gemmi code that builds the backbone of each chain (N, CA, C; Angstrom):
import gemmi

chains = {
    "A": [
        ("MET", (90.072, -38.108, 64.420), (90.783, -37.093, 65.193), (90.401, -37.259, 66.661)),
        ("THR", (91.369, -37.274, 67.533), (91.072, -37.516, 68.933), (91.323, -36.292, 69.809)),
        ("GLY", (91.942, -35.293, 69.312), (92.171, -34.125, 70.138), (92.659, -32.958, 69.321)),
        ("GLN", (92.289, -31.733, 69.735), (92.714, -30.581, 68.954), (92.873, -29.380, 69.871)),
        ("GLN", (94.012, -28.696, 69.733), (94.216, -27.456, 70.451), (94.408, -26.381, 69.419)),
        ("ALA", (94.825, -25.219, 69.864), (94.911, -24.079, 68.953), (95.748, -24.387, 67.729)),
        ("SER", (96.944, -24.930, 67.911), (97.811, -25.142, 66.756), (98.350, -26.567, 66.716)),
        ("ARG", (97.704, -27.443, 67.410), (98.168, -28.830, 67.426), (96.986, -29.757, 67.187)),
        ("VAL", (97.197, -30.712, 66.287), (96.134, -31.657, 65.996), (96.736, -33.059, 66.025)),
        ("THR", (95.978, -33.985, 66.600), (96.459, -35.357, 66.708), (95.430, -36.317, 66.118)),
        ("TYR", (95.923, -37.229, 65.301), (95.070, -38.254, 64.714), (95.494, -39.617, 65.244)),
        ("THR", (94.518, -40.455, 65.496), (94.777, -41.870, 65.785), (94.208, -42.667, 64.626)),
        ("LEU", (95.063, -43.424, 63.969), (94.704, -44.006, 62.668), (95.003, -45.495, 62.636)),
        ("ASP", (94.278, -46.195, 61.793), (94.578, -47.614, 61.634), (95.827, -47.788, 60.760)),
        ("SER", (96.311, -49.014, 60.708), (97.593, -49.286, 60.032), (97.348, -49.605, 58.560)),
        ("SER", (97.098, -48.550, 57.793), (96.739, -48.742, 56.390), (97.418, -47.686, 55.517)),
        ("LEU", (97.414, -47.958, 54.223), (97.966, -46.976, 53.284), (97.098, -45.727, 53.226)),
        ("ASP", (95.794, -45.871, 53.456), (94.931, -44.689, 53.514), (95.399, -43.752, 54.622)),
        ("SER", (95.805, -44.338, 55.748), (96.303, -43.525, 56.858), (97.602, -42.811, 56.467)),
        ("VAL", (98.465, -43.521, 55.758), (99.716, -42.906, 55.288), (99.406, -41.703, 54.409)),
        ("ASN", (98.464, -41.874, 53.483), (98.108, -40.774, 52.584), (97.499, -39.600, 53.350)),
        ("LYS", (96.693, -39.909, 54.357), (96.068, -38.842, 55.145), (97.126, -38.030, 55.897)),
        ("VAL", (98.089, -38.749, 56.478), (99.152, -38.076, 57.231), (99.997, -37.209, 56.291)),
        ("GLU", (100.293, -37.745, 55.117), (101.068, -36.973, 54.134), (100.310, -35.701, 53.740)),
        ("GLN", (99.029, -35.844, 53.457), (98.238, -34.681, 53.035), (98.129, -33.643, 54.148)),
        ("THR", (98.013, -34.107, 55.378), (97.938, -33.179, 56.508), (99.250, -32.411, 56.648)),
        ("ALA", (100.365, -33.117, 56.476), (101.675, -32.446, 56.562), (101.813, -31.406, 55.456)),
        ("GLU", (101.345, -31.758, 54.272), (101.431, -30.813, 53.150), (100.608, -29.559, 53.441)),
        ("GLN", (99.400, -29.764, 53.949), (98.536, -28.618, 54.262), (99.143, -27.758, 55.371)),
        ("MET", (99.723, -28.421, 56.358), (100.341, -27.698, 57.470), (101.509, -26.839, 56.981)),
        ("ALA", (102.348, -27.448, 56.135), (103.520, -26.725, 55.633), (103.079, -25.562, 54.738)),
        ("ARG", (102.065, -25.815, 53.931), (101.569, -24.752, 53.044), (101.017, -23.590, 53.867)),
        ("LYS", (100.269, -23.933, 54.891), (99.671, -22.906, 55.753), (100.757, -22.103, 56.472)),
        ("ALA", (101.889, -22.767, 56.757), (102.990, -22.082, 57.461), (103.772, -21.156, 56.524)),
        ("GLY", (103.495, -21.244, 55.221), (104.105, -20.319, 54.278), (105.466, -20.733, 53.756)),
        ("VAL", (105.824, -22.002, 53.917), (107.115, -22.439, 53.373), (106.988, -22.642, 51.860)),
        ("ASP", (108.123, -22.632, 51.160), (108.050, -22.681, 49.703), (107.754, -24.104, 49.202)),
        ("GLU", (107.485, -24.200, 47.905), (107.018, -25.474, 47.340), (108.030, -26.602, 47.536)),
        ("ASP", (109.313, -26.300, 47.365), (110.321, -27.347, 47.542), (110.323, -27.879, 48.974)),
        ("GLU", (110.173, -26.952, 49.924), (110.157, -27.380, 51.331), (108.878, -28.134, 51.661)),
        ("ILE", (107.771, -27.730, 51.041), (106.525, -28.473, 51.252), (106.715, -29.914, 50.803)),
        ("PHE", (107.354, -30.078, 49.649), (107.622, -31.429, 49.135), (108.490, -32.209, 50.112)),
        ("ARG", (109.565, -31.583, 50.594), (110.481, -32.293, 51.494), (109.784, -32.699, 52.794)),
        ("ILE", (109.035, -31.761, 53.353), (108.365, -32.040, 54.634), (107.318, -33.139, 54.469)),
        ("SER", (106.480, -32.995, 53.433), (105.404, -33.980, 53.278), (105.972, -35.353, 52.939)),
        ("MET", (107.082, -35.378, 52.201), (107.682, -36.671, 51.885), (108.298, -37.301, 53.138)),
        ("ALA", (108.991, -36.494, 53.943), (109.584, -37.029, 55.177), (108.495, -37.589, 56.090)),
        ("VAL", (107.394, -36.864, 56.199), (106.305, -37.317, 57.065), (105.676, -38.580, 56.491)),
        ("ARG", (105.530, -38.636, 55.162), (105.012, -39.854, 54.540), (105.915, -41.051, 54.867)),
        ("GLU", (107.223, -40.830, 54.754), (108.148, -41.929, 55.021), (108.044, -42.395, 56.478)),
        ("ALA", (107.859, -41.433, 57.383), (107.712, -41.803, 58.802), (106.428, -42.598, 59.008)),
        ("ALA", (105.368, -42.204, 58.310), (104.092, -42.915, 58.432), (104.191, -44.316, 57.825)),
        ("VAL", (104.867, -44.420, 56.691), (105.089, -45.737, 56.078), (105.864, -46.620, 57.053)),
        ("ASN", (106.868, -46.031, 57.675), (107.672, -46.786, 58.630), (106.811, -47.327, 59.778)),
        ("ALA", (105.914, -46.465, 60.266), (105.056, -46.867, 61.389), (104.078, -47.964, 60.980)),
        ("VAL", (103.461, -47.789, 59.833), (102.407, -48.717, 59.401), (102.995, -50.031, 58.897)),
        ("LEU", (104.050, -49.926, 58.110), (104.609, -51.113, 57.449), (105.602, -51.845, 58.344)),
        ("HIS", (106.620, -51.129, 58.803), (107.678, -51.793, 59.572), (107.328, -51.885, 61.061)),
        ("GLY", (106.637, -50.867, 61.589), (106.274, -50.894, 63.003), (105.091, -51.806, 63.263)),
        ("ASN", (103.930, -51.395, 62.750), (102.696, -52.139, 63.039), (102.458, -53.304, 62.095)),
        ("ALA", (103.231, -53.400, 61.026), (103.113, -54.513, 60.070), (101.661, -54.716, 59.609)),
        ("TYR", (100.970, -53.592, 59.366), (99.568, -53.615, 58.893), (98.628, -54.330, 59.867)),
        ("ASP", (99.037, -54.502, 61.118), (98.197, -55.193, 62.105), (96.935, -54.360, 62.364)),
        ("PRO", (95.744, -54.936, 62.118), (94.517, -54.149, 62.305), (94.254, -53.780, 63.760)),
        ("ASP", (94.935, -54.448, 64.692), (94.738, -54.134, 66.109), (95.700, -53.060, 66.614)),
        ("LYS", (96.618, -52.633, 65.752), (97.595, -51.628, 66.181), (97.301, -50.297, 65.502)),
        ("ARG", (97.589, -49.235, 66.203), (97.286, -47.896, 65.713), (98.564, -47.086, 65.506)),
        ("MET", (98.450, -46.131, 64.597), (99.481, -45.107, 64.425), (98.882, -43.794, 64.920)),
        ("THR", (99.667, -43.020, 65.634), (99.206, -41.668, 65.940), (100.103, -40.677, 65.214)),
        ("ALA", (99.518, -39.580, 64.815), (100.267, -38.529, 64.121), (99.828, -37.192, 64.683)),
        ("SER", (100.774, -36.439, 65.229), (100.419, -35.113, 65.737), (101.204, -34.053, 64.978)),
        ("PHE", (100.540, -32.953, 64.761), (101.097, -31.855, 63.949), (100.986, -30.574, 64.758)),
        ("GLU", (102.117, -29.896, 64.926), (102.108, -28.679, 65.715), (102.992, -27.628, 65.044)),
        ("ASN", (102.434, -26.447, 64.932), (103.227, -25.301, 64.486), (103.479, -24.440, 65.710)),
        ("THR", (104.742, -24.436, 66.181), (105.059, -23.682, 67.401), (105.311, -22.207, 67.104)),
        ("GLY", (105.310, -21.861, 65.831), (105.679, -20.505, 65.432), (107.121, -20.468, 64.962)),
        ("ALA", (107.970, -21.176, 65.680), (109.378, -21.272, 65.292), (109.648, -22.511, 64.453)),
        ("SER", (108.837, -23.530, 64.643), (109.089, -24.807, 63.977), (107.776, -25.533, 63.692)),
        ("LEU", (107.860, -26.422, 62.709), (106.812, -27.414, 62.512), (107.292, -28.694, 63.190)),
        ("VAL", (106.470, -29.241, 64.066), (106.843, -30.443, 64.819), (105.803, -31.523, 64.525)),
        ("ILE", (106.279, -32.623, 63.978), (105.381, -33.730, 63.638), (105.863, -34.965, 64.391)),
        ("ARG", (104.949, -35.589, 65.113), (105.298, -36.813, 65.844), (104.460, -37.965, 65.312)),
        ("ILE", (105.144, -39.043, 64.982), (104.484, -40.247, 64.482), (104.837, -41.392, 65.421)),
        ("THR", (103.829, -42.076, 65.938), (104.118, -43.223, 66.804), (103.478, -44.490, 66.242)),
        ("ASP", (104.094, -45.603, 66.556), (103.497, -46.891, 66.210), (103.496, -47.770, 67.459)),
        ("GLU", (102.950, -48.959, 67.318), (102.872, -49.909, 68.434), (103.648, -51.177, 68.098)),
        ("GLY", (104.676, -51.031, 67.307), (105.448, -52.180, 66.852), (106.519, -52.586, 67.844)),
        ("LYS", (107.467, -53.377, 67.356), (108.463, -53.952, 68.252), (109.631, -53.014, 68.531)),
        ("GLY", (109.592, -51.812, 67.948), (110.632, -50.838, 68.233), (111.687, -50.778, 67.144)),
        ("LEU", (112.312, -49.642, 67.037), (113.302, -49.414, 65.986), (114.543, -48.786, 66.599)),
        ("ASP", (115.680, -49.424, 66.383), (116.946, -48.854, 66.825), (117.645, -48.280, 65.596)),
        ("PRO", (117.650, -46.950, 65.453), (118.210, -46.361, 64.233), (119.691, -46.678, 64.032)),
        ("ALA", (120.372, -47.020, 65.132), (121.805, -47.318, 65.022), (122.055, -48.614, 64.253)),
        ("THR", (121.029, -49.450, 64.166), (121.213, -50.741, 63.491), (120.894, -50.674, 61.994)),
        ("LEU", (120.433, -49.510, 61.531), (120.028, -49.424, 60.124), (121.254, -49.352, 59.223)),
        ("PRO", (121.282, -50.145, 58.160), (122.413, -50.063, 57.237), (122.433, -48.727, 56.490)),
        ("ASP", (123.626, -48.275, 56.149), (123.790, -47.013, 55.413), (123.391, -47.242, 53.952)),
        ("PRO", (122.301, -46.594, 53.491), (121.867, -46.853, 52.108), (122.823, -46.285, 51.058)),
        ("LEU", (123.766, -45.441, 51.489), (124.721, -44.869, 50.534), (125.995, -45.709, 50.411)),
        ("ALA", (126.158, -46.703, 51.279), (127.339, -47.569, 51.180), (127.267, -48.356, 49.879)),
        ("PRO", (128.400, -48.510, 49.209), (128.379, -49.176, 47.900), (127.670, -50.522, 47.907)),
        ("GLU", (127.849, -51.282, 49.002), (127.235, -52.611, 49.036), (125.719, -52.551, 49.220)),
        ("ASN", (125.207, -51.356, 49.591), (123.759, -51.238, 49.808), (123.041, -50.450, 48.715)),
        ("LEU", (123.798, -49.884, 47.793), (123.189, -48.984, 46.797), (122.090, -49.668, 45.997)),
        ("LEU", (122.263, -50.947, 45.697), (121.294, -51.637, 44.846), (120.247, -52.409, 45.645)),
        ("ARG", (120.143, -52.106, 46.917), (119.073, -52.737, 47.702), (117.732, -52.109, 47.337)),
        ("GLY", (116.699, -52.929, 47.405), (115.369, -52.454, 47.027), (114.632, -51.728, 48.139)),
        ("SER", (115.260, -51.613, 49.314), (114.597, -50.911, 50.423), (115.668, -50.321, 51.335)),
        ("GLY", (115.218, -49.634, 52.393), (116.167, -49.130, 53.388), (116.546, -47.668, 53.228)),
        ("ARG", (115.727, -46.901, 52.482), (116.064, -45.490, 52.262), (115.141, -44.524, 53.005)),
        ("GLY", (114.110, -45.039, 53.657), (113.106, -44.166, 54.268), (113.669, -43.264, 55.355)),
        ("ILE", (114.335, -43.848, 56.336), (114.874, -43.046, 57.439), (115.944, -42.079, 56.922)),
        ("PHE", (116.728, -42.541, 55.962), (117.743, -41.665, 55.367), (117.092, -40.420, 54.746)),
        ("LEU", (116.004, -40.618, 54.020), (115.332, -39.477, 53.387), (114.728, -38.547, 54.443)),
        ("ILE", (114.172, -39.142, 55.492), (113.618, -38.304, 56.567), (114.718, -37.406, 57.136)),
        ("ARG", (115.868, -38.002, 57.410), (116.977, -37.227, 57.978), (117.492, -36.180, 56.992)),
        ("SER", (117.422, -36.508, 55.707), (117.905, -35.568, 54.695), (117.001, -34.350, 54.579)),
        ("PHE", (115.714, -34.551, 54.806), (114.745, -33.500, 54.505), (114.314, -32.675, 55.711)),
        ("MET", (114.561, -33.183, 56.927), (114.136, -32.437, 58.117), (115.366, -31.856, 58.820)),
        ("ASP", (115.125, -30.861, 59.671), (116.232, -30.251, 60.404), (116.623, -31.073, 61.629)),
        ("GLU", (115.636, -31.686, 62.254), (115.916, -32.545, 63.412), (115.034, -33.780, 63.316)),
        ("VAL", (115.588, -34.928, 63.675), (114.818, -36.171, 63.737), (115.198, -36.879, 65.035)),
        ("HIS", (114.205, -37.184, 65.849), (114.472, -37.843, 67.125), (113.679, -39.145, 67.214)),
        ("PHE", (114.331, -40.157, 67.749), (113.688, -41.469, 67.958), (113.491, -41.668, 69.454)),
        ("ARG", (112.347, -42.214, 69.818), (112.113, -42.565, 71.227), (111.425, -43.914, 71.273)),
        ("GLN", (111.945, -44.786, 72.125), (111.339, -46.109, 72.267), (110.181, -46.023, 73.256)),
        ("LEU", (109.062, -46.633, 72.907), (107.851, -46.520, 73.724), (107.537, -47.799, 74.489)),
        ("HIS", (108.127, -48.916, 74.109), (107.911, -50.195, 74.823), (106.444, -50.525, 74.989)),
        ("PRO", (105.678, -50.929, 74.048), (106.186, -51.206, 72.706), (106.008, -49.995, 71.796)),
        ("GLY", (106.747, -50.038, 70.721), (106.575, -49.019, 69.693), (107.699, -48.015, 69.628)),
        ("THR", (107.564, -47.126, 68.660), (108.570, -46.105, 68.410), (107.871, -44.783, 68.151)),
        ("GLU", (108.477, -43.720, 68.652), (107.996, -42.378, 68.324), (109.082, -41.672, 67.519)),
        ("LEU", (108.710, -41.186, 66.363), (109.608, -40.354, 65.569), (109.130, -38.913, 65.666)),
        ("THR", (110.041, -38.015, 66.013), (109.709, -36.595, 66.030), (110.490, -35.917, 64.911)),
        ("LEU", (109.767, -35.288, 64.031), (110.363, -34.610, 62.872), (110.175, -33.112, 63.056)),
        ("ILE", (111.259, -32.366, 62.941), (111.185, -30.921, 63.172), (111.752, -30.168, 61.977)),
        ("LYS", (111.005, -29.195, 61.519), (111.483, -28.272, 60.477), (111.437, -26.869, 61.067)),
        ("HIS", (112.600, -26.228, 61.148), (112.656, -24.873, 61.668), (112.162, -23.901, 60.606)),
        ("LEU", (111.248, -23.067, 60.969), (110.709, -22.123, 60.001), (111.701, -20.979, 59.808)),
        ("GLY", (111.922, -20.643, 58.561), (112.862, -19.572, 58.257), (114.284, -20.044, 58.129)),
        ("ALA", (114.525, -21.358, 58.348), (115.878, -21.899, 58.239), (116.190, -22.239, 56.792)),
        ("ALA", (117.471, -22.391, 56.499), (117.887, -22.824, 55.172), (117.379, -24.246, 54.959)),
        ("PRO", (117.046, -24.605, 53.705), (116.521, -25.939, 53.443), (117.492, -27.029, 53.868)),
        ("ALA", (116.957, -28.061, 54.526), (117.783, -29.221, 54.872), (118.248, -29.915, 53.607)),
        ("GLY", (119.475, -30.366, 53.588), (119.995, -31.114, 52.450), (120.344, -30.244, 51.264)),
        ("ALA", (120.262, -28.904, 51.423), (120.542, -28.014, 50.284), (122.036, -27.871, 50.085)),
    ],
    "B": [
        ("MET", (95.800, -39.997, 42.504), (96.877, -40.431, 43.383), (97.668, -41.585, 42.761)),
        ("SER", (97.050, -42.365, 41.888), (97.697, -43.577, 41.415), (98.559, -43.302, 40.183)),
        ("MET", (99.133, -44.365, 39.659), (100.023, -44.223, 38.513), (99.399, -44.884, 37.286)),
        ("LYS", (99.666, -44.297, 36.123), (99.238, -44.903, 34.864), (100.481, -45.305, 34.073)),
        ("ILE", (100.390, -46.429, 33.402), (101.495, -46.882, 32.568), (100.952, -47.212, 31.188)),
        ("SER", (101.557, -46.637, 30.169), (101.239, -47.073, 28.802), (102.536, -47.541, 28.147)),
        ("THR", (102.380, -48.496, 27.239), (103.543, -49.164, 26.657), (103.573, -48.950, 25.152)),
        ("ARG", (104.748, -48.692, 24.608), (104.911, -48.603, 23.150), (106.271, -49.159, 22.769)),
        ("GLN", (106.393, -49.494, 21.504), (107.629, -50.070, 20.980), (108.250, -49.117, 19.969)),
        ("VAL", (109.543, -48.866, 20.120), (110.270, -48.054, 19.137), (111.602, -48.748, 18.853)),
        ("ASP", (111.781, -49.186, 17.618), (113.040, -49.815, 17.196), (113.485, -50.939, 18.126)),
        ("GLY", (112.538, -51.766, 18.545), (112.889, -52.904, 19.386), (113.043, -52.575, 20.853)),
        ("ILE", (112.844, -51.318, 21.204), (112.914, -50.906, 22.610), (111.485, -50.749, 23.129)),
        ("THR", (111.237, -51.258, 24.317), (109.922, -51.065, 24.932), (109.973, -49.833, 25.828)),
        ("ILE", (109.129, -48.879, 25.493), (109.075, -47.658, 26.294), (107.831, -47.707, 27.167)),
        ("LEU", (108.041, -47.556, 28.475), (106.919, -47.443, 29.399), (106.759, -45.966, 29.759)),
        ("ASP", (105.633, -45.389, 29.371), (105.341, -44.008, 29.736), (104.572, -44.021, 31.052)),
        ("LEU", (105.222, -43.552, 32.101), (104.620, -43.571, 33.432), (104.120, -42.173, 33.774)),
        ("SER", (102.973, -42.113, 34.444), (102.510, -40.812, 34.926), (101.849, -40.987, 36.288)),
        ("GLY", (102.014, -39.972, 37.124), (101.429, -40.019, 38.464), (102.473, -40.250, 39.526)),
        ("ARG", (102.131, -41.087, 40.485), (102.989, -41.316, 41.647), (103.461, -42.761, 41.692)),
        ("ILE", (104.753, -42.939, 41.990), (105.268, -44.290, 42.241), (105.517, -44.369, 43.744)),
        ("THR", (104.563, -44.963, 44.443), (104.648, -45.000, 45.899), (104.302, -46.392, 46.408)),
        ("LEU", (104.511, -46.581, 47.708), (104.170, -47.855, 48.336), (102.726, -48.208, 47.987)),
        ("GLY", (102.521, -49.455, 47.571), (101.175, -49.846, 47.177), (101.035, -49.847, 45.672)),
        ("GLU", (100.081, -49.131, 45.183), (99.681, -49.277, 43.791), (100.782, -48.985, 42.770)),
        ("GLY", (101.410, -47.826, 42.851), (102.389, -47.453, 41.829), (103.558, -48.415, 41.759)),
        ("SER", (104.093, -48.776, 42.929), (105.236, -49.692, 42.957), (104.859, -51.062, 42.409)),
        ("VAL", (103.691, -51.532, 42.790), (103.245, -52.850, 42.342), (103.011, -52.848, 40.831)),
        ("GLN", (102.411, -51.783, 40.323), (102.166, -51.683, 38.879), (103.471, -51.735, 38.096)),
        ("LEU", (104.464, -50.994, 38.577), (105.750, -50.969, 37.888), (106.388, -52.358, 37.907)),
        ("ARG", (106.364, -52.994, 39.070), (106.959, -54.330, 39.199), (106.277, -55.313, 38.254)),
        ("ASP", (104.944, -55.275, 38.226), (104.194, -56.200, 37.367), (104.467, -55.931, 35.888)),
        ("SER", (104.575, -54.675, 35.523), (104.810, -54.334, 34.119), (106.174, -54.830, 33.654)),
        ("VAL", (107.185, -54.609, 34.485), (108.532, -55.049, 34.116), (108.597, -56.574, 34.067)),
        ("ARG", (107.973, -57.211, 35.036), (107.945, -58.679, 35.058), (107.240, -59.221, 33.813)),
        ("ASP", (106.166, -58.582, 33.424), (105.401, -58.989, 32.241), (106.255, -58.864, 30.973)),
        ("LEU", (106.982, -57.756, 30.865), (107.840, -57.553, 29.688), (108.941, -58.612, 29.628)),
        ("LEU", (109.569, -58.861, 30.767), (110.640, -59.865, 30.788), (110.092, -61.242, 30.428)),
        ("GLY", (108.865, -61.520, 30.869), (108.234, -62.792, 30.541), (108.010, -62.959, 29.048)),
        ("LYS", (107.851, -61.829, 28.362), (107.661, -61.869, 26.913), (108.980, -61.769, 26.152)),
        ("GLY", (110.067, -61.734, 26.910), (111.375, -61.647, 26.264), (111.771, -60.243, 25.858)),
        ("GLN", (111.011, -59.256, 26.316), (111.345, -57.848, 25.989), (112.257, -57.304, 27.084)),
        ("LYS", (113.543, -57.260, 26.775), (114.538, -56.960, 27.805), (115.214, -55.608, 27.633)),
        ("LYS", (114.817, -54.870, 26.594), (115.344, -53.512, 26.419), (114.223, -52.551, 26.775)),
        ("ILE", (114.360, -51.981, 27.950), (113.244, -51.223, 28.529), (113.685, -49.799, 28.859)),
        ("LEU", (112.840, -48.857, 28.456), (113.096, -47.443, 28.746), (111.916, -46.916, 29.555)),
        ("LEU", (112.184, -46.476, 30.761), (111.126, -45.934, 31.619), (111.080, -44.427, 31.447)),
        ("ASN", (110.000, -43.944, 30.835), (109.826, -42.505, 30.665), (109.128, -41.947, 31.903)),
        ("LEU", (109.895, -41.221, 32.728), (109.381, -40.707, 34.008), (108.983, -39.236, 33.916)),
        ("GLY", (108.802, -38.749, 32.680), (108.541, -37.317, 32.486), (107.288, -36.824, 33.181)),
        ("ASP", (106.305, -37.690, 33.365), (105.063, -37.275, 34.024), (104.920, -37.884, 35.416)),
        ("VAL", (106.035, -38.356, 35.964), (106.010, -38.858, 37.343), (106.330, -37.687, 38.268)),
        ("ASN", (105.324, -37.246, 38.990), (105.515, -36.042, 39.809), (105.863, -36.362, 41.254)),
        ("TYR", (105.855, -37.642, 41.603), (106.153, -37.981, 42.993), (106.636, -39.415, 43.066)),
        ("ILE", (107.638, -39.636, 43.871), (108.139, -40.990, 44.091), (108.630, -41.047, 45.532)),
        ("ASP", (108.272, -42.109, 46.246), (108.743, -42.228, 47.633), (109.859, -43.273, 47.711)),
        ("SER", (110.286, -43.605, 48.920), (111.423, -44.532, 49.039), (111.068, -45.906, 48.481)),
        ("SER", (109.797, -46.271, 48.602), (109.355, -47.546, 48.035), (109.455, -47.516, 46.511)),
        ("GLY", (109.058, -46.398, 45.917), (109.160, -46.245, 44.464), (110.606, -46.255, 43.998)),
        ("ILE", (111.481, -45.581, 44.768), (112.907, -45.598, 44.434), (113.427, -47.037, 44.482)),
        ("GLY", (113.010, -47.755, 45.541), (113.419, -49.150, 45.662), (112.915, -49.997, 44.508)),
        ("GLU", (111.731, -49.680, 44.030), (111.169, -50.440, 42.910), (111.940, -50.169, 41.628)),
        ("LEU", (112.375, -48.928, 41.439), (113.215, -48.620, 40.270), (114.513, -49.421, 40.321)),
        ("VAL", (115.110, -49.470, 41.527), (116.362, -50.217, 41.690), (116.131, -51.703, 41.424)),
        ("SER", (115.039, -52.233, 41.966), (114.744, -53.657, 41.766), (114.501, -53.960, 40.292)),
        ("ALA", (113.786, -53.058, 39.612), (113.535, -53.251, 38.183), (114.856, -53.256, 37.416)),
        ("TYR", (115.721, -52.320, 37.778), (117.023, -52.217, 37.116), (117.838, -53.499, 37.290)),
        ("THR", (117.915, -53.996, 38.532), (118.738, -55.182, 38.775), (118.093, -56.433, 38.171)),
        ("THR", (116.765, -56.507, 38.222), (116.075, -57.675, 37.652), (116.325, -57.766, 36.148)),
        ("VAL", (116.176, -56.635, 35.467), (116.380, -56.618, 34.011), (117.844, -56.926, 33.681)),
        ("ARG", (118.736, -56.329, 34.428), (120.169, -56.539, 34.176), (120.551, -57.998, 34.404)),
        ("ASN", (119.995, -58.595, 35.465), (120.318, -59.994, 35.771), (119.814, -60.957, 34.702)),
        ("GLN", (118.860, -60.492, 33.905), (118.358, -61.332, 32.816), (118.984, -60.954, 31.480)),
        ("GLY", (120.056, -60.203, 31.550), (120.793, -59.852, 30.338), (120.198, -58.699, 29.561)),
        ("GLY", (119.290, -57.965, 30.185), (118.668, -56.839, 29.492), (119.237, -55.498, 29.925)),
        ("GLU", (118.602, -54.443, 29.430), (119.014, -53.079, 29.782), (117.777, -52.281, 30.156)),
        ("LEU", (117.839, -51.603, 31.297), (116.758, -50.712, 31.703), (117.334, -49.321, 31.920)),
        ("LYS", (116.768, -48.347, 31.217), (117.261, -46.974, 31.337), (116.106, -46.054, 31.715)),
        ("LEU", (116.461, -44.879, 32.207), (115.461, -43.899, 32.633), (115.492, -42.693, 31.701)),
        ("LEU", (114.313, -42.159, 31.435), (114.189, -41.028, 30.511), (113.382, -39.905, 31.162)),
        ("ASN", (113.801, -38.677, 30.906), (113.020, -37.476, 31.265), (112.684, -37.379, 32.749)),
        ("LEU", (113.690, -37.332, 33.582), (113.428, -37.195, 35.010), (112.901, -35.796, 35.322)),
        ("THR", (111.881, -35.728, 36.164), (111.485, -34.423, 36.696), (112.551, -33.984, 37.706)),
        ("ARG", (112.522, -32.714, 38.059), (113.549, -32.210, 38.961), (113.490, -32.912, 40.320)),
        ("LYS", (112.268, -33.177, 40.786), (112.141, -33.831, 42.094), (112.742, -35.242, 42.069)),
        ("VAL", (112.438, -35.986, 41.014), (112.973, -37.343, 40.923), (114.491, -37.300, 40.735)),
        ("HIS", (114.933, -36.375, 39.917), (116.379, -36.179, 39.713), (117.074, -35.918, 41.054)),
        ("ASP", (116.499, -35.008, 41.832), (117.106, -34.659, 43.123), (117.138, -35.865, 44.068)),
        ("LEU", (116.064, -36.648, 44.050), (116.012, -37.822, 44.925), (117.073, -38.847, 44.536)),
        ("LEU", (117.261, -39.024, 43.241), (118.269, -39.994, 42.805), (119.676, -39.487, 43.120)),
        ("GLN", (119.841, -38.176, 43.123), (121.154, -37.631, 43.504), (121.407, -37.822, 44.993)),
        ("ILE", (120.411, -37.506, 45.809), (120.562, -37.630, 47.268), (120.892, -39.066, 47.651)),
        ("THR", (120.255, -40.008, 46.965), (120.430, -41.427, 47.303), (121.604, -42.068, 46.556)),
        ("LYS", (122.355, -41.244, 45.827), (123.537, -41.694, 45.075), (123.198, -42.699, 43.968)),
        ("LEU", (121.953, -42.684, 43.532), (121.551, -43.615, 42.477), (121.683, -42.997, 41.087)),
        ("TYR", (121.949, -41.709, 41.063), (122.036, -41.027, 39.775), (123.150, -41.616, 38.908)),
        ("THR", (124.197, -42.082, 39.578), (125.315, -42.667, 38.821), (125.124, -44.158, 38.554)),
        ("VAL", (124.146, -44.757, 39.222), (123.865, -46.180, 39.002), (123.047, -46.368, 37.735)),
        ("PHE", (122.001, -45.567, 37.607), (121.118, -45.682, 36.449), (121.741, -45.022, 35.219)),
        ("ASP", (121.350, -45.541, 34.060), (121.666, -44.870, 32.807), (120.497, -43.928, 32.523)),
        ("ILE", (120.739, -42.630, 32.644), (119.652, -41.649, 32.593), (119.778, -40.789, 31.339)),
        ("LYS", (118.685, -40.678, 30.602), (118.663, -39.933, 29.346), (117.633, -38.816, 29.420)),
        ("ASP", (117.871, -37.779, 28.635), (116.870, -36.713, 28.586), (116.339, -36.470, 27.178)),
        ("ASP", (116.662, -37.382, 26.267), (116.170, -37.256, 24.898), (115.819, -38.659, 24.394)),
        ("GLU", (114.583, -38.813, 23.933), (114.117, -40.160, 23.600), (114.902, -40.773, 22.447)),
        ("ALA", (115.158, -39.977, 21.414), (115.829, -40.512, 20.221), (117.241, -41.010, 20.574)),
        ("SER", (117.961, -40.232, 21.341), (119.319, -40.661, 21.699), (119.265, -41.820, 22.698)),
        ("ALA", (118.220, -41.842, 23.514), (118.063, -42.976, 24.422), (117.859, -44.264, 23.639)),
        ("ILE", (117.018, -44.219, 22.619), (116.760, -45.391, 21.796), (118.072, -45.844, 21.112)),
        ("ALA", (118.786, -44.865, 20.609), (120.032, -45.178, 19.870), (121.103, -45.750, 20.783)),
        ("SER", (120.984, -45.512, 22.103), (122.047, -45.920, 23.019), (121.982, -47.414, 23.376)),
        ("TYR", (120.884, -48.069, 23.047), (120.784, -49.504, 23.363), (121.621, -50.308, 22.392)),
        ("ALA", (122.161, -51.403, 22.926), (122.919, -52.317, 22.066), (121.955, -53.002, 21.115)),
        ("HIS", (122.200, -52.878, 19.830), (121.312, -53.509, 18.850), (121.932, -54.785, 18.340)),
        ("ALA", (121.163, -55.873, 18.451), (121.660, -57.192, 18.034), (121.783, -57.250, 16.518)),
    ],
}
model = gemmi.Model(1)
for chain_id, residues in chains.items():
    chain = gemmi.Chain(chain_id)
    for i, (resn, *xyz) in enumerate(residues, 1):
        res = gemmi.Residue()
        res.name, res.seqid = resn, gemmi.SeqId(i, " ")
        for name, pos in zip(("N", "CA", "C"), xyz):
            atom = gemmi.Atom()
            atom.name, atom.element = name, gemmi.Element(name[0])
            atom.pos, atom.b_iso = gemmi.Position(*pos), 0.0
            res.add_atom(atom)
        chain.add_residue(res)
    model.add_chain(chain)
structure = gemmi.Structure()
structure.add_model(model)
structure.setup_entities()
């Protein structure tokens, strides 16, 4: 952990599956503490896991010299999770649609789709190098994808 | 956190009872290795019992799809049994619910395979 304020915590982590699991567990604890229901806890923690997998696997490619950062903030109105990597960058416009018939039987390519399905807002920012994903769940809102 | 797989045979069908998580890393790799091992032994009628799988991520979903296509490409059949609600919902969101042959009763699942 590299910094902590009243309701925001940021981790700087190596590019490993242990880091992915830690980020997922932190998201689950954050959502539980915010009082959202079990289904939403599942959706949020899964979306955050997928973002962390994206950073570690596709962004940093398990490079031991590259780091992932994960910040968690409860603003009162929303849960805001930011995941960054130090990879070559991700242009979401270039991602194939996993629901297209020709892509249905692909063995990968569903992570970003699931993130978008489960969160209320998803924003991409290019860091040169790297990508920042911001995942937002509005508290008290109807479940995303319901 | 990891996944357990146990294997049994019923009427020529190989049933894999999976429990735990199918995620990037251990669970996905275990599933891939198990299916590959069965195909290597010529066991091509496979039923994946997911009744105790409480979590699956996009990597796990991809592994299910890969297992399905691998078995099918070798002339076999791979079906899914006893989906939990979370897994069911994920397969619906990803439009895979109509791709897989999904059963909720073991006896009828066994009976549904083509018997030589």
